[in-house]
ROSE-4610 file (N, C-alpha, C; in Angstrom, 1 decimal, always signed):
// ROSE-4610
residu = [M/M/M/T/T/T/Q/Q/Q/M/M/M/I/I/I/E/E/E/M/M/M/P/P/P/R/R/R/V/V/V/Q/Q/Q/S/S/S/C/C/C/T/T/T/M/M/M/T/T/T/A/A/A/C/C/C/G/G/G/Y/Y/Y/N/N/N/H/H/H/D/D/D/G/G/G/C/C/C/T/T/T/A/A/A/F/F/F/A/A/A/V/V/V/T/T/T/I/I/I/G/G/G/S/S/S/L/L/L/L/L/L/S/S/S/A/A/A/E/E/E/C/C/C/D/D/D/T/T/T/F/F/F/V/V/V/E/E/E/T/T/T/D/D/D/D/D/D/K/K/K/G/G/G/G/G/G/M/M/M/G/G/G/K/K/K/P/P/P/L/L/L/A/A/A/Q/Q/Q/V/V/V/G/G/G/A/A/A/C/C/C/K/K/K/R/R/R/A/A/A/D/D/D/C/C/C/V/V/V/H/H/H/N/N/N/A/A/A/E/E/E/L/L/L/E/E/E/C/C/C/H/H/H/A/A/A/P/P/P/A/A/A/I/I/I/V/V/V/V/V/V/G/G/G/Q/Q/Q/S/S/S/G/G/G/D/D/D/K/K/K/A/A/A/D/D/D/C/C/C/L/L/L/T/T/T/Y/Y/Y/D/D/D/Q/Q/Q/G/G/G]
num = [1/1/1/2/2/2/3/3/3/4/4/4/5/5/5/6/6/6/7/7/7/8/8/8/9/9/9/10/10/10/11/11/11/12/12/12/13/13/13/14/14/14/15/15/15/16/16/16/17/17/17/18/18/18/19/19/19/20/20/20/21/21/21/22/22/22/23/23/23/24/24/24/25/25/25/26/26/26/27/27/27/28/28/28/29/29/29/30/30/30/31/31/31/32/32/32/33/33/33/34/34/34/35/35/35/36/36/36/37/37/37/38/38/38/39/39/39/40/40/40/41/41/41/42/42/42/43/43/43/44/44/44/45/45/45/46/46/46/47/47/47/48/48/48/49/49/49/50/50/50/51/51/51/52/52/52/53/53/53/54/54/54/55/55/55/56/56/56/57/57/57/58/58/58/59/59/59/60/60/60/61/61/61/62/62/62/63/63/63/64/64/64/65/65/65/66/66/66/67/67/67/68/68/68/69/69/69/70/70/70/71/71/71/72/72/72/73/73/73/74/74/74/75/75/75/76/76/76/77/77/77/78/78/78/79/79/79/80/80/80/81/81/81/82/82/82/83/83/83/84/84/84/85/85/85/86/86/86/87/87/87/88/88/88/89/89/89/90/90/90/91/91/91/92/92/92/93/93/93/94/94/94/95/95/95/96/96/96/97/97/97]
x = [+78.5/+79.1/+78.1/+78.0/+77.1/+77.8/+77.0/+77.5/+77.4/+78.5/+78.5/+77.7/+76.9/+76.2/+76.6/+76.5/+76.8/+75.6/+75.9/+74.8/+74.4/+73.0/+72.5/+73.1/+73.3/+73.8/+72.7/+73.0/+72.1/+72.3/+71.3/+71.5/+71.4/+70.5/+70.4/+69.8/+70.1/+69.4/+69.3/+68.0/+67.7/+67.7/+68.1/+68.1/+69.3/+69.3/+70.5/+70.9/+70.0/+70.3/+71.1/+71.2/+71.9/+73.4/+74.1/+75.6/+76.3/+75.6/+76.3/+76.0/+75.2/+74.8/+75.6/+76.6/+77.3/+77.7/+76.9/+76.9/+76.7/+75.7/+75.4/+75.6/+75.1/+75.3/+76.7/+77.4/+78.8/+79.0/+77.9/+78.0/+78.5/+79.2/+79.7/+78.5/+77.5/+76.3/+75.2/+74.0/+72.8/+71.9/+71.2/+70.1/+68.8/+67.9/+66.6/+65.5/+64.6/+63.4/+63.3/+62.0/+61.6/+60.4/+59.7/+58.5/+57.4/+57.4/+56.3/+56.6/+57.8/+58.1/+59.4/+59.6/+60.9/+61.9/+62.0/+62.9/+64.4/+65.2/+66.6/+67.1/+67.5/+68.0/+69.3/+70.0/+71.4/+71.3/+70.1/+69.9/+70.3/+71.2/+71.6/+71.5/+70.5/+70.3/+71.4/+72.4/+73.5/+74.2/+74.8/+75.6/+77.0/+77.4/+78.7/+78.6/+79.7/+79.8/+80.6/+80.1/+80.8/+80.8/+81.3/+81.2/+82.6/+82.6/+83.8/+84.3/+83.6/+84.1/+83.6/+83.2/+82.7/+81.3/+80.4/+79.0/+78.9/+79.3/+79.3/+78.5/+77.6/+76.8/+76.1/+75.9/+75.2/+74.2/+73.2/+72.2/+72.8/+73.1/+73.7/+72.7/+71.5/+70.4/+69.1/+68.0/+66.7/+65.8/+65.1/+64.2/+62.8/+62.5/+61.1/+61.0/+60.7/+60.5/+59.3/+58.4/+57.2/+57.5/+58.7/+59.1/+59.4/+58.9/+59.1/+60.6/+61.4/+62.9/+63.6/+62.9/+63.6/+63.5/+64.7/+64.8/+65.7/+65.2/+65.9/+66.6/+65.9/+66.3/+67.4/+67.6/+68.6/+67.9/+68.3/+67.7/+68.3/+67.4/+67.8/+67.4/+67.0/+66.8/+68.1/+68.1/+69.4/+70.0/+69.2/+69.6/+68.4/+68.7/+67.5/+67.7/+66.5/+66.5/+66.0/+66.6/+66.2/+65.8/+64.6/+64.1/+63.1/+62.6/+61.6/+60.3/+59.7/+58.4/+57.8/+56.9/+56.4/+57.6/+57.8/+58.9/+60.1/+60.2/+61.3/+62.1/+63.3/+64.1/+63.7/+63.0/+62.5/+63.2/+63.2/+63.6/+62.4/+62.5/+61.4/+61.3/+62.2/+62.1/+61.3/+61.0/+60.2/+58.9/+58.5/+57.3/+56.7/+55.5/+54.8/+54.2/+54.3/+53.8/+52.4]
y = [+22.6/+22.6/+23.1/+22.5/+22.9/+24.0/+25.0/+26.1/+25.7/+26.0/+25.7/+26.8/+26.4/+27.3/+27.1/+28.1/+27.9/+27.2/+26.1/+25.3/+25.9/+25.8/+26.4/+25.6/+26.3/+25.7/+25.1/+24.1/+23.6/+24.5/+25.5/+26.5/+25.9/+24.9/+24.2/+22.9/+22.0/+20.7/+20.3/+19.9/+19.6/+18.1/+17.3/+15.8/+15.3/+15.4/+15.0/+13.5/+12.7/+11.2/+10.9/+11.9/+11.7/+11.7/+10.8/+10.7/+11.8/+12.6/+13.8/+15.0/+15.0/+16.2/+16.2/+17.0/+17.3/+18.7/+19.5/+21.0/+21.5/+20.9/+21.3/+20.1/+20.2/+19.2/+19.2/+18.1/+18.0/+17.2/+16.8/+16.1/+17.1/+16.6/+17.5/+18.1/+17.2/+17.6/+16.7/+17.2/+16.3/+16.2/+15.2/+15.0/+15.1/+15.8/+16.0/+15.4/+14.7/+14.3/+12.8/+12.4/+11.1/+11.3/+10.3/+10.5/+11.0/+10.8/+11.1/+12.3/+12.6/+13.7/+14.4/+15.4/+16.2/+15.8/+14.5/+14.0/+14.2/+14.2/+14.3/+12.9/+12.5/+11.2/+10.9/+11.9/+11.7/+11.4/+11.5/+11.2/+9.8/+9.6/+8.2/+8.2/+7.4/+7.3/+6.4/+6.9/+6.2/+7.0/+6.3/+7.0/+7.3/+6.7/+7.1/+8.5/+9.2/+10.5/+10.5/+11.1/+11.2/+12.6/+12.7/+14.0/+14.7/+15.9/+16.7/+17.4/+17.2/+17.8/+19.2/+19.9/+21.3/+21.3/+22.1/+22.2/+23.1/+22.6/+23.3/+22.6/+21.8/+21.0/+21.9/+21.4/+22.0/+21.1/+21.6/+20.8/+20.4/+19.1/+18.6/+18.3/+17.8/+17.5/+17.6/+17.9/+17.9/+17.2/+16.2/+15.4/+15.9/+17.0/+17.5/+18.6/+18.2/+19.2/+20.1/+19.7/+20.6/+21.7/+21.8/+22.8/+24.1/+25.2/+26.5/+26.9/+26.3/+26.6/+25.7/+24.7/+23.7/+24.2/+24.2/+24.4/+23.3/+22.5/+21.4/+20.5/+20.2/+19.3/+19.9/+21.2/+21.9/+22.8/+22.9/+23.8/+25.2/+26.2/+27.6/+28.5/+27.8/+28.6/+29.1/+30.2/+30.8/+29.8/+29.1/+28.1/+27.2/+26.1/+25.2/+24.9/+24.5/+24.0/+22.6/+21.7/+20.3/+20.0/+19.3/+19.0/+18.0/+17.6/+16.6/+16.9/+16.0/+16.1/+14.7/+14.5/+13.1/+12.3/+11.2/+10.3/+10.4/+11.5/+11.7/+13.0/+13.0/+14.2/+14.9/+16.0/+16.6/+18.0/+18.4/+19.8/+20.7/+21.5/+22.3/+23.6/+23.8/+24.9/+24.5/+23.2/+22.8/+23.5/+24.0/+24.8/+24.5/+24.1/+23.8/+25.1/+26.2/+27.5/+27.7]
z = [-109.4/-108.1/-107.1/-106.0/-104.9/-104.1/-103.8/-103.0/-101.5/-100.8/-99.3/-98.6/-97.7/-96.8/-95.4/-94.6/-93.2/-92.5/-91.9/-91.3/-90.0/-89.7/-88.4/-87.2/-86.1/-84.9/-84.1/-83.3/-82.3/-81.1/-80.9/-79.9/-78.5/-78.3/-77.0/-77.2/-76.3/-76.3/-74.8/-74.4/-73.0/-72.8/-73.8/-73.7/-73.0/-71.7/-70.9/-71.0/-71.4/-71.5/-72.8/-73.7/-75.0/-74.8/-75.4/-75.3/-75.9/-76.7/-77.3/-76.5/-75.5/-74.7/-73.4/-73.3/-72.1/-72.1/-71.4/-71.4/-72.8/-73.5/-74.9/-75.8/-77.1/-78.0/-78.6/-78.5/-79.0/-80.2/-80.8/-82.1/-83.1/-84.1/-85.2/-85.9/-86.3/-86.9/-86.6/-86.6/-86.3/-87.5/-87.6/-88.6/-88.0/-88.5/-88.0/-88.9/-88.3/-89.0/-89.4/-89.4/-89.9/-90.7/-91.2/-92.0/-91.1/-89.8/-88.9/-88.0/-87.7/-86.7/-87.1/-86.3/-86.4/-85.3/-85.1/-84.1/-84.5/-83.5/-83.7/-83.9/-85.2/-85.5/-84.9/-84.4/-83.8/-82.4/-81.7/-80.3/-80.0/-79.0/-78.6/-77.1/-76.6/-75.2/-74.6/-73.9/-73.3/-72.2/-71.3/-70.3/-70.9/-72.0/-72.6/-73.2/-73.2/-73.7/-74.9/-76.0/-77.3/-77.8/-79.0/-79.7/-79.7/-80.1/-80.3/-79.0/-77.9/-76.6/-76.4/-77.4/-77.3/-77.9/-77.3/-77.8/-79.1/-80.2/-81.5/-82.6/-82.2/-83.2/-84.2/-85.4/-86.5/-87.0/-87.8/-88.4/-89.8/-89.9/-91.1/-92.2/-91.8/-92.7/-92.0/-92.7/-92.2/-93.2/-92.8/-93.6/-93.7/-92.9/-92.8/-93.9/-95.1/-96.2/-95.9/-95.0/-94.8/-93.8/-93.2/-92.3/-93.0/-92.5/-93.1/-93.2/-92.4/-92.4/-93.4/-94.0/-94.9/-96.3/-97.0/-98.4/-99.0/-99.9/-100.5/-99.5/-98.4/-97.3/-96.5/-96.5/-95.7/-94.8/-93.6/-92.6/-92.8/-92.8/-93.0/-91.8/-90.7/-89.5/-89.0/-88.2/-87.7/-86.7/-86.0/-85.0/-84.6/-84.1/-83.6/-82.1/-81.6/-80.2/-80.2/-79.5/-79.4/-78.0/-77.8/-76.5/-76.5/-75.3/-75.2/-75.8/-76.6/-77.1/-77.1/-76.2/-76.0/-75.5/-76.1/-75.7/-76.6/-77.4/-78.3/-78.1/-78.7/-78.8/-80.1/-80.1/-81.3/-81.5/-82.7/-83.1/-82.7/-81.7/-81.3/-82.1/-83.0/-84.0/-85.2/-85.4/-86.5/-86.5/-87.7/-87.9/-89.3/-89.3/-90.6/-91.2/-90.4/-90.9/-90.8]
Protein backbone atom coordinates (compact mmCIF):
# COMPACT_ATOMS: atom_id res chain seq x y z
CA UNK A 1 0.00 0.00 0.00
CA UNK A 2 1.29 3.45 -0.90
CA UNK A 3 1.51 5.95 1.95
CA UNK A 4 -0.27 9.22 1.23
CA UNK A 5 1.84 12.34 1.65
CA UNK A 6 0.77 15.92 1.77
CA UNK A 7 1.50 17.45 -1.61
CA UNK A 8 3.37 20.77 -1.79
CA UNK A 9 1.29 23.84 -2.60
CA UNK A 10 1.82 26.16 -5.54
CA UNK A 11 2.75 29.16 -3.41
CA UNK A 12 2.52 31.58 -6.31
CA UNK A 13 2.25 31.70 -10.08
CA UNK A 14 2.92 34.81 -12.15
CA UNK A 15 1.65 33.33 -15.43
CA UNK A 16 -1.43 35.52 -15.85
CA UNK A 17 -2.18 34.15 -19.35
CA UNK A 18 -2.90 30.71 -17.84
CA UNK A 19 -6.54 29.68 -17.61
CA UNK A 20 -5.91 28.27 -14.14
CA UNK A 21 -4.37 31.48 -12.79
CA UNK A 22 -6.87 33.96 -11.42
CA UNK A 23 -5.62 35.43 -8.17
CA UNK A 24 -3.37 32.36 -7.83
CA UNK A 25 -3.30 28.87 -9.30
CA UNK A 26 -6.74 27.27 -9.08
CA UNK A 27 -5.91 23.91 -10.69
CA UNK A 28 -6.51 20.98 -8.33
CA UNK A 29 -2.96 19.79 -9.00
CA UNK A 30 -0.16 20.64 -11.42
CA UNK A 31 2.38 18.43 -13.14
CA UNK A 32 5.91 19.75 -13.44
CA UNK A 33 8.58 18.80 -15.92
CA UNK A 34 9.50 17.53 -19.32
CA UNK A 35 12.64 15.81 -20.52
CA UNK A 36 14.32 19.17 -21.11
CA UNK A 37 12.96 21.60 -18.54
CA UNK A 38 11.01 22.11 -15.33
CA UNK A 39 8.01 23.59 -17.10
CA UNK A 40 4.50 23.51 -15.71
CA UNK A 41 2.71 20.95 -17.88
CA UNK A 42 -0.62 22.21 -16.56
CA UNK A 43 -0.11 25.69 -18.08
CA UNK A 44 -2.89 26.48 -20.59
CA UNK A 45 -2.64 29.79 -22.42
CA UNK A 46 -6.26 30.90 -22.78
CA UNK A 47 -8.65 33.69 -21.84
CA UNK A 48 -11.03 31.08 -20.40
CA UNK A 49 -10.84 30.61 -16.63
CA UNK A 50 -10.93 27.15 -15.10
CA UNK A 51 -10.05 25.33 -11.95
CA UNK A 52 -11.56 25.04 -8.51
CA UNK A 53 -12.21 28.76 -7.98
CA UNK A 54 -9.75 29.03 -5.08
CA UNK A 55 -5.95 29.23 -5.30
CA UNK A 56 -5.21 25.91 -3.57
CA UNK A 57 -3.20 24.09 -6.26
CA UNK A 58 -0.78 21.34 -5.29
CA UNK A 59 2.06 19.58 -7.09
CA UNK A 60 0.57 16.29 -8.22
CA UNK A 61 3.66 14.96 -10.00
CA UNK A 62 7.16 16.06 -10.95
CA UNK A 63 9.00 14.48 -13.86
CA UNK A 64 12.36 16.12 -13.01
CA UNK A 65 14.09 13.31 -11.11
CA UNK A 66 17.29 15.42 -11.08
CA UNK A 67 15.74 18.07 -8.80
CA UNK A 68 16.90 18.05 -5.17
CA UNK A 69 13.25 18.26 -4.06
CA UNK A 70 12.27 15.17 -6.07
CA UNK A 71 12.05 11.70 -4.51
CA UNK A 72 10.50 8.90 -6.55
CA UNK A 73 8.96 11.49 -8.93
CA UNK A 74 7.18 13.26 -6.07
CA UNK A 75 7.98 16.81 -5.03
CA UNK A 76 9.04 17.21 -1.41
CA UNK A 77 9.61 20.98 -1.38
CA UNK A 78 7.45 22.80 1.18
CA UNK A 79 5.91 24.82 -1.68
CA UNK A 80 6.80 25.82 -5.23
CA UNK A 81 6.77 29.02 -7.27
CA UNK A 82 5.80 29.00 -10.96
CA UNK A 83 6.83 31.85 -13.24
CA UNK A 84 8.21 32.96 -16.57
CA UNK A 85 11.47 31.39 -17.71
CA UNK A 86 12.25 32.13 -21.33
CA UNK A 87 9.05 31.42 -23.22
CA UNK A 88 7.70 28.86 -20.73
CA UNK A 89 5.94 28.63 -17.39
CA UNK A 90 8.56 26.93 -15.24
CA UNK A 91 8.86 25.71 -11.67
CA UNK A 92 11.24 28.32 -10.30
CA UNK A 93 11.82 26.12 -7.23
CA UNK A 94 13.54 23.50 -9.42
CA UNK A 95 17.11 22.99 -8.23
CA UNK A 96 19.69 20.50 -9.49
CA UNK A 97 21.71 21.08 -6.35
